[in-house]
Structure formats: structure tokens, C-alpha cells
PLY file of the C-alpha trace (Angstrom):
ply
format ascii 1.0
element vertex 413
property float x
property float y
property float z
element edge 412
property int vertex1
property int vertex2
end_header
-15.40 -4.70 17.82
-15.08 -2.02 15.14
-12.96 -4.23 12.89
-14.86 -5.70 9.93
-12.67 -8.81 10.12
-13.63 -9.43 13.77
-17.31 -8.86 13.06
-17.31 -11.36 10.19
-15.40 -13.96 12.22
-17.78 -13.54 15.17
-20.82 -13.80 12.90
-19.59 -16.97 11.17
-18.53 -18.65 14.41
-21.83 -17.79 16.12
-23.82 -19.08 13.13
-21.97 -22.39 12.86
-21.93 -23.05 16.60
-25.58 -22.02 16.92
-26.77 -24.38 14.18
-24.71 -27.33 15.44
-25.68 -26.57 19.04
-29.40 -26.63 18.19
-28.98 -29.89 16.29
-27.08 -31.40 19.22
-29.75 -30.26 21.69
-32.45 -31.81 19.50
-30.60 -35.14 19.37
-30.03 -35.13 23.13
-33.67 -34.35 23.84
-34.82 -37.21 21.63
-32.27 -39.64 23.03
-32.76 -38.53 26.62
-36.41 -39.60 26.56
-35.51 -43.26 25.98
-36.94 -45.55 23.32
-40.58 -44.98 22.27
-43.35 -47.17 23.81
-44.03 -48.81 20.44
-40.67 -50.57 20.81
-40.65 -51.38 24.53
-44.27 -52.39 25.21
-44.33 -55.33 22.72
-41.07 -56.58 24.24
-42.61 -56.47 27.74
-45.72 -58.25 26.46
-43.55 -61.00 24.97
-41.72 -61.42 28.29
-45.00 -61.71 30.17
-46.29 -64.24 27.66
-43.24 -66.45 28.30
-43.75 -66.18 32.06
-47.40 -67.17 31.89
-46.65 -70.11 29.59
-43.90 -71.36 31.92
-46.12 -71.31 35.02
-46.57 -73.16 37.28
-43.03 -74.35 36.53
-39.85 -72.49 37.48
-39.02 -69.16 35.85
-35.47 -68.94 34.44
-33.30 -66.13 35.78
-32.65 -64.87 32.29
-36.15 -63.42 32.15
-35.42 -61.17 35.16
-39.01 -61.32 36.43
-39.95 -60.52 40.02
-43.06 -62.26 41.46
-44.84 -60.38 44.26
-48.26 -60.13 45.90
-48.88 -56.56 44.72
-48.03 -54.45 41.67
-45.08 -52.06 41.54
-45.68 -48.66 43.12
-45.27 -45.28 41.46
-47.31 -43.07 39.19
-49.25 -45.00 36.58
-48.23 -44.25 32.98
-51.64 -44.41 31.33
-50.63 -44.48 27.62
-48.14 -47.31 28.17
-50.61 -49.15 30.42
-53.38 -49.04 27.80
-50.94 -50.14 25.10
-49.66 -53.12 27.15
-53.18 -54.33 27.98
-54.16 -54.08 24.33
-51.11 -56.07 23.18
-51.71 -58.83 25.76
-55.38 -59.13 24.74
-54.42 -59.47 21.10
-52.02 -62.24 22.13
-54.91 -64.05 23.84
-54.28 -63.14 27.49
-57.13 -61.50 29.40
-55.11 -60.20 32.35
-54.61 -56.87 34.11
-51.38 -54.99 33.34
-50.10 -51.74 34.82
-47.07 -49.65 33.72
-45.77 -47.21 36.37
-42.87 -44.79 36.67
-40.07 -45.52 39.09
-40.08 -43.20 42.08
-36.34 -43.04 42.79
-34.74 -43.12 39.32
-35.62 -42.74 35.62
-37.39 -45.67 34.03
-40.62 -47.67 34.24
-41.87 -51.00 35.64
-44.54 -53.22 34.04
-46.76 -55.24 36.43
-49.05 -58.08 35.16
-51.46 -60.02 37.38
-51.01 -63.75 36.79
-53.79 -66.33 36.87
-52.74 -67.34 40.44
-53.30 -63.69 41.55
-49.60 -63.00 41.89
-48.00 -60.08 40.09
-45.09 -60.43 37.68
-42.97 -57.31 37.55
-40.60 -56.60 34.64
-38.44 -53.53 34.07
-39.27 -51.65 30.89
-36.10 -51.22 28.76
-34.54 -47.78 29.24
-31.29 -46.41 27.80
-29.39 -44.46 30.46
-27.18 -41.55 29.31
-23.44 -41.98 29.89
-22.21 -40.86 33.25
-19.76 -38.34 31.73
-22.30 -36.99 29.29
-21.66 -33.28 29.95
-17.90 -33.71 29.69
-18.33 -35.39 26.31
-20.73 -32.65 25.23
-18.26 -29.94 26.29
-15.53 -31.60 24.22
-17.89 -31.87 21.28
-18.78 -28.16 21.46
-15.08 -27.21 21.87
-14.18 -29.07 18.70
-17.01 -27.31 16.87
-15.87 -23.88 18.10
-12.23 -24.55 17.13
-13.18 -25.81 13.68
-15.67 -23.00 13.10
-13.11 -20.39 14.16
-10.47 -21.75 11.79
-12.91 -21.85 8.88
-14.26 -18.37 9.71
-10.78 -16.81 9.91
-9.83 -18.26 6.51
-12.98 -17.24 4.66
-13.02 -13.82 6.34
-9.49 -13.19 5.10
-10.62 -14.11 1.60
-13.68 -11.85 1.82
-11.88 -8.73 3.04
-8.80 -9.11 0.85
-10.06 -6.50 -1.66
-10.66 -4.06 1.21
-7.14 -4.64 2.52
-5.81 -4.02 -0.97
-7.70 -0.73 -1.09
-6.33 0.27 2.32
-2.76 -0.59 1.28
-3.07 1.30 -1.99
-4.46 4.41 -0.29
-1.75 4.32 2.40
0.89 4.38 -0.36
-0.36 7.58 -1.97
2.67 9.70 -2.72
3.14 13.38 -2.04
1.98 14.03 -5.62
-1.42 12.50 -4.79
-0.92 9.50 -7.10
-1.65 5.92 -6.05
1.08 3.31 -6.22
0.59 0.53 -8.79
-1.48 -2.39 -7.46
-0.68 -5.93 -8.73
-3.63 -7.32 -10.68
-3.63 -10.87 -9.27
-6.11 -13.05 -7.37
-9.80 -13.70 -7.92
-11.85 -11.97 -10.60
-13.22 -9.43 -8.10
-9.76 -8.63 -6.74
-8.36 -8.24 -10.26
-11.22 -5.91 -11.19
-10.61 -3.79 -8.09
-6.86 -3.61 -8.75
-7.47 -2.69 -12.39
-9.85 0.10 -11.39
-7.31 1.47 -8.89
-4.54 1.42 -11.48
-6.76 3.26 -13.96
-7.57 5.85 -11.30
-3.86 6.24 -10.52
-3.07 6.74 -14.21
-5.73 9.41 -14.59
-4.54 11.19 -11.43
-0.97 11.16 -12.67
-2.01 12.59 -16.02
-4.05 15.32 -14.35
-1.23 16.24 -11.95
1.35 16.39 -14.71
-0.98 18.51 -16.82
-1.52 20.94 -13.92
2.19 21.20 -13.24
2.98 21.82 -16.90
0.28 24.48 -17.01
1.60 26.36 -13.98
5.21 26.09 -15.14
4.30 27.25 -18.66
2.28 30.16 -17.29
5.18 31.21 -15.10
7.61 31.13 -18.01
5.21 32.82 -20.41
4.67 35.68 -17.98
8.31 36.64 -18.22
8.20 37.63 -21.89
5.50 40.32 -21.58
7.01 41.45 -18.29
10.36 41.98 -19.98
8.72 44.07 -22.70
6.81 46.07 -20.08
10.02 46.68 -18.15
11.73 48.02 -21.27
8.82 50.34 -21.99
8.73 51.50 -18.39
12.29 52.79 -18.76
10.96 55.48 -21.13
8.26 56.66 -18.73
8.92 59.57 -16.44
6.05 60.10 -14.02
4.90 56.48 -13.39
8.22 54.76 -13.95
8.83 53.67 -10.31
5.30 52.36 -9.88
5.53 50.32 -13.10
8.85 48.82 -12.07
7.48 48.00 -8.61
4.50 46.15 -10.11
6.73 44.32 -12.55
9.02 43.20 -9.71
6.00 41.80 -7.91
4.86 39.91 -11.02
8.37 38.56 -11.45
8.46 37.27 -7.87
5.05 35.62 -8.27
6.13 33.86 -11.46
9.38 32.66 -9.89
7.59 31.42 -6.76
4.99 29.54 -8.82
7.73 27.82 -10.80
9.58 26.90 -7.57
6.37 25.45 -6.08
5.90 23.21 -9.11
9.53 22.14 -8.98
9.13 21.20 -5.32
6.27 18.87 -6.27
8.20 17.30 -9.16
11.81 17.25 -8.00
12.09 15.24 -4.80
15.52 14.52 -3.34
16.34 11.22 -1.66
15.20 10.65 1.92
18.04 10.12 4.40
18.90 10.85 8.04
19.51 14.60 8.36
21.25 16.26 11.32
18.58 18.82 12.18
20.70 20.65 14.75
23.52 21.22 12.23
21.05 22.28 9.53
19.54 24.90 11.83
22.96 26.31 12.73
23.95 26.52 9.05
20.74 28.37 8.17
21.18 30.74 11.12
24.70 31.61 9.97
23.45 32.22 6.45
20.60 34.44 7.65
22.86 36.49 9.91
25.30 37.05 7.06
22.40 38.40 4.97
21.45 40.82 7.74
18.39 39.01 9.13
17.89 39.29 12.93
18.01 35.57 13.73
19.18 34.07 17.03
19.51 30.52 18.37
18.16 29.34 21.72
18.39 25.79 23.03
19.22 23.15 20.40
19.14 19.40 21.07
21.16 17.00 18.96
18.69 15.04 16.83
18.37 13.51 13.36
15.24 13.19 11.22
14.49 11.37 7.96
14.06 13.86 5.11
15.63 15.20 1.94
18.55 17.40 2.96
18.08 20.08 0.29
14.28 20.13 0.52
14.25 20.37 4.31
16.85 23.13 4.26
14.74 25.08 1.76
11.58 24.67 3.87
13.23 25.78 7.12
14.86 28.73 5.37
11.45 29.88 4.14
9.98 29.68 7.65
12.92 31.51 9.22
12.94 34.22 6.57
9.20 34.68 7.07
9.71 35.12 10.83
12.73 37.40 10.46
11.14 39.72 7.90
7.53 39.88 9.10
8.27 39.35 12.79
11.09 41.89 13.20
13.35 39.23 14.77
13.14 35.49 15.41
14.52 32.89 17.79
15.02 29.19 16.94
14.74 26.37 19.52
15.04 22.61 18.95
13.93 20.03 21.51
13.34 16.27 21.57
10.21 15.00 23.37
8.55 11.57 23.16
10.87 10.56 20.31
9.80 13.59 18.29
11.93 16.51 17.16
10.16 19.83 17.82
11.56 22.91 16.08
10.08 26.21 17.28
10.56 29.49 15.38
9.18 32.41 17.37
9.13 36.08 16.39
8.03 39.44 17.84
5.80 40.63 15.01
2.10 41.46 14.92
1.09 37.79 14.42
-1.85 36.63 12.33
-5.53 37.18 13.17
-6.93 33.91 14.63
-9.57 33.61 11.91
-6.83 33.65 9.24
-4.41 31.15 10.84
-5.89 28.18 8.93
-5.37 30.05 5.62
-1.75 31.06 6.18
-0.39 28.09 4.20
-2.53 28.75 1.14
-0.64 29.92 -1.97
-0.41 33.73 -2.38
-1.81 34.29 1.11
-1.41 37.77 2.59
-2.66 39.02 5.93
-3.32 42.45 4.40
-6.51 42.07 2.33
-5.43 45.02 0.19
-2.24 43.11 -0.74
-0.10 46.08 0.21
3.55 45.12 0.00
5.68 46.86 2.54
7.86 43.72 2.47
8.70 42.01 -0.85
7.28 38.54 -1.34
4.91 36.49 -3.48
3.04 34.76 -0.63
4.26 31.25 -1.51
7.02 30.75 1.09
4.80 29.08 3.69
2.99 27.01 1.04
6.31 25.66 -0.27
7.56 24.94 3.27
4.39 23.03 4.17
4.58 21.01 0.93
8.15 19.94 1.68
7.69 19.21 5.40
4.55 17.10 4.95
6.17 15.20 2.09
8.76 13.89 4.57
6.15 12.96 7.20
6.41 16.08 9.34
3.89 18.71 10.40
4.02 22.47 10.62
1.60 24.62 12.64
1.20 28.32 13.43
0.11 29.85 16.71
0.00 33.39 18.05
2.13 33.95 21.14
0.56 35.40 24.28
3.08 38.18 24.56
2.78 39.05 20.88
4.30 37.57 17.79
3.92 34.31 15.92
5.20 30.84 16.74
5.93 28.37 13.93
6.28 24.77 15.14
7.76 21.98 12.99
7.57 18.36 14.22
9.33 15.23 12.87
9.85 11.70 14.11
13.35 11.46 15.55
15.72 8.74 14.31
0 1
1 2
2 3
3 4
4 5
5 6
6 7
7 8
8 9
9 10
10 11
11 12
12 13
13 14
14 15
15 16
16 17
17 18
18 19
19 20
20 21
21 22
22 23
23 24
24 25
25 26
26 27
27 28
28 29
29 30
30 31
31 32
32 33
33 34
34 35
35 36
36 37
37 38
38 39
39 40
40 41
41 42
42 43
43 44
44 45
45 46
46 47
47 48
48 49
49 50
50 51
51 52
52 53
53 54
54 55
55 56
56 57
57 58
58 59
59 60
60 61
61 62
62 63
63 64
64 65
65 66
66 67
67 68
68 69
69 70
70 71
71 72
72 73
73 74
74 75
75 76
76 77
77 78
78 79
79 80
80 81
81 82
82 83
83 84
84 85
85 86
86 87
87 88
88 89
89 90
90 91
91 92
92 93
93 94
94 95
95 96
96 97
97 98
98 99
99 100
100 101
101 102
102 103
103 104
104 105
105 106
106 107
107 108
108 109
109 110
110 111
111 112
112 113
113 114
114 115
115 116
116 117
117 118
118 119
119 120
120 121
121 122
122 123
123 124
124 125
125 126
126 127
127 128
128 129
129 130
130 131
131 132
132 133
133 134
134 135
135 136
136 137
137 138
138 139
139 140
140 141
141 142
142 143
143 144
144 145
145 146
146 147
147 148
148 149
149 150
150 151
151 152
152 153
153 154
154 155
155 156
156 157
157 158
158 159
159 160
160 161
161 162
162 163
163 164
164 165
165 166
166 167
167 168
168 169
169 170
170 171
171 172
172 173
173 174
174 175
175 176
176 177
177 178
178 179
179 180
180 181
181 182
182 183
183 184
184 185
185 186
186 187
187 188
188 189
189 190
190 191
191 192
192 193
193 194
194 195
195 196
196 197
197 198
198 199
199 200
200 201
201 202
202 203
203 204
204 205
205 206
206 207
207 208
208 209
209 210
210 211
211 212
212 213
213 214
214 215
215 216
216 217
217 218
218 219
219 220
220 221
221 222
222 223
223 224
224 225
225 226
226 227
227 228
228 229
229 230
230 231
231 232
232 233
233 234
234 235
235 236
236 237
237 238
238 239
239 240
240 241
241 242
242 243
243 244
244 245
245 246
246 247
247 248
248 249
249 250
250 251
251 252
252 253
253 254
254 255
255 256
256 257
257 258
258 259
259 260
260 261
261 262
262 263
263 264
264 265
265 266
266 267
267 268
268 269
269 270
270 271
271 272
272 273
273 274
274 275
275 276
276 277
277 278
278 279
279 280
280 281
281 282
282 283
283 284
284 285
285 286
286 287
287 288
288 289
289 290
290 291
291 292
292 293
293 294
294 295
295 296
296 297
297 298
298 299
299 300
300 301
301 302
302 303
303 304
304 305
305 306
306 307
307 308
308 309
309 310
310 311
311 312
312 313
313 314
314 315
315 316
316 317
317 318
318 319
319 320
320 321
321 322
322 323
323 324
324 325
325 326
326 327
327 328
328 329
329 330
330 331
331 332
332 333
333 334
334 335
335 336
336 337
337 338
338 339
339 340
340 341
341 342
342 343
343 344
344 345
345 346
346 347
347 348
348 349
349 350
350 351
351 352
352 353
353 354
354 355
355 356
356 357
357 358
358 359
359 360
360 361
361 362
362 363
363 364
364 365
365 366
366 367
367 368
368 369
369 370
370 371
371 372
372 373
373 374
374 375
375 376
376 377
377 378
378 379
379 380
380 381
381 382
382 383
383 384
384 385
385 386
386 387
387 388
388 389
389 390
390 391
391 392
392 393
393 394
394 395
395 396
396 397
397 398
398 399
399 400
400 401
401 402
402 403
403 404
404 405
405 406
406 407
407 408
408 409
409 410
410 411
411 412
């Protein structure tokens, strides 16, 4: 019962049924007690008056009076008895009257002693409930529940519509972190919510574009002073190699930053990609470049992604394993409708406390940033950006026997 919709429906149904149920119980309790004595006792007194005026003649059957030598048995109802005696005295009859409850069924009997010492017994009017009362009540409650549920479902849908709109908008956030446009239709509250979301999306888009332009401009602007520094370094004798080494590193960082921005901006079309063929093509390319890359077991499987982007991401991961891990092996398996690509190497791995930082831009395991292997530290960051854009995941884990294991997972198609 964690759903807000279900909670609101249950609350509305319980409220409506509870109120109607209490009202129904009140009506039944009032009706179940029969008519009040103020209505029945005067009628009984009038019947007795007719009987006494007709005596000693015959009593018509229509009066439904029983003449006996003793009053009706049962528990005496004192309030009704006092009321009947009072009404008869006011009508001019000084007789004894007794109202008693029936012993075997609901209802009452009125007994009046006649002048000849006989007793006239009349049944006090009583309204019996229908024999199928509970069946009728069950039908009545069922109709209330059905109607209350229908009304509750409708009004709950209206109430949570803005929340559903928020959920839909958030679920459509693109890889650039920008919300999709929300149609500004519906009630005033819904329109206001949609307008606020669209404003937020516009501001996010402006901020993202500004950040991308800033990084791209910085990367390009770095190249001019680096070119001048490289020219000047050619005239140095003692520190020439060190200057050129530092300039190469700056150049790689600038190029990697520009590529990272381009990955966020330039997104190729999503289509089914033969992952097994892509892996074999990359392996052939890596081997031709002298990288120690081998292929293990490869299953035939397709995933939905951009062909160029996915190829670039996998190449970065494989190059990272081949250069830092001495040699790497690639395996591709299909399990539970998911394609699992494993890239394992035989290198030193990554300290466990640094595994969660490996995908950060410019990350290096060596805190002193010593570069025995060229690189800007953006290869894993770019690969993660591309893979997650297409709905995949990439994780790192140290192998028990030494080395690092990179695992890429996609939904198979």
C-alpha cells in the first residue's frame, strides 16, 4: 500500500462507506424499534372505546379483539401502561388497562378490563422488518461500495495527475541532464506545474550549453600557448625533453577534454548493434596496433546503442586494460536477456578504496600523477558517459588472482 493512488482511493472509499453505513445503521435502529407509543397507544385506546360502546352487543371481527377471563401474560411495559390508562381516563373510561410484551415474538398486547370483568385484548401495532432484510442491506452496501470506488478512482486520478506529470518528465531526462518539454494543458495547477518544469528545463539547458562551451573553449585556447611553448622549448638544451614531455601531456588533456564535450553534444542514432562483431573488429584493430588483446568466449547478441559511440567506449576500456593491465582478454555472454561483456587484465588492479573514483575525469591511481604510460585520465569517464547514455552499465572489480575486471552490461535485443 505504498502507492499514493491506492492510499487516496482507500481513504475516499472508507470515508464514503463509513458515513453511509452509520446513517443506514441509525435508520435501521430507529425503524427496528417500531412506531413510538405516542402513535400506537391512542389507537389502542380508540379500539377499546369502540368495544366498550358496542357491549353487550356483538363485536365485529374487524376490530380483532379477543375477550378472555384474564389479561395477556408477559412482562408489563410500564410507560405504555401508564399512557394507555391516562388516555382512557381522559376519554371518560375509568377502567384498568395493562400493556405487556409478547413472550414468544416482538410486539406488545394491550389488555383492558371491561365493566363485566372480562378482559379485552388487542395487539399493539408493530411494523415487522422484511424477512430478507440482511440481503437487501448487503445489496445496498454493495451499491455504495461500487459507487464510492468509481468516484474515488476518478477524483484520485485528477488529484495525482500533476505528480504523474512530474514523474513522466523526470523519467524523460536526457543524457545531457535536461528535462523534456512538458505540455502546458489541463487545470490551472497542472499548467503552473508544467510551466515551472519547462522553465527549469530551459535553465538547465542554458547552463549545460554554457559549461560545454567553456570546456571546449578552454581546450582550444590551451593549444595556442602550448604551441608557443613548444617552439621555445626547441631552443632549450638542458630541459628540452622535460618541457616537451609536459607539453605532450597538456596536449593530451586538452584533446581529451574536447572529446568528452563532443561525446555529450554529438549523439549518434540508437539502433541494434551486433556486439559480437563490434568486439571482433576492435580486437583486430588493437592487435594491429601492437596491443596484447585476446578473445575468449563470444556469444552472438545485439544491443540497442549508437554504433560509433559504443565502439569508441569499448575501445577506451580495452585500451585501458591492454596498456595498464599488461594484457587483456574479452568475453561476451548472454544471461537473463542481458549481454555481459567482460574485459579482464593481469595488471596491478586498483586499490579498493579508489574503485568508486575510477570513472572520474582525470583520475589516476598514482597520487603523484607520474606518467609511465601516456594518457589524460579521461578514457574511462568518456566510456561511462557513452555506455550509460544507451542504458547500459559499466563496473570495475579487482580479480582474485590479480588484475582488474571491467564488466559492461546491456539489455539484449
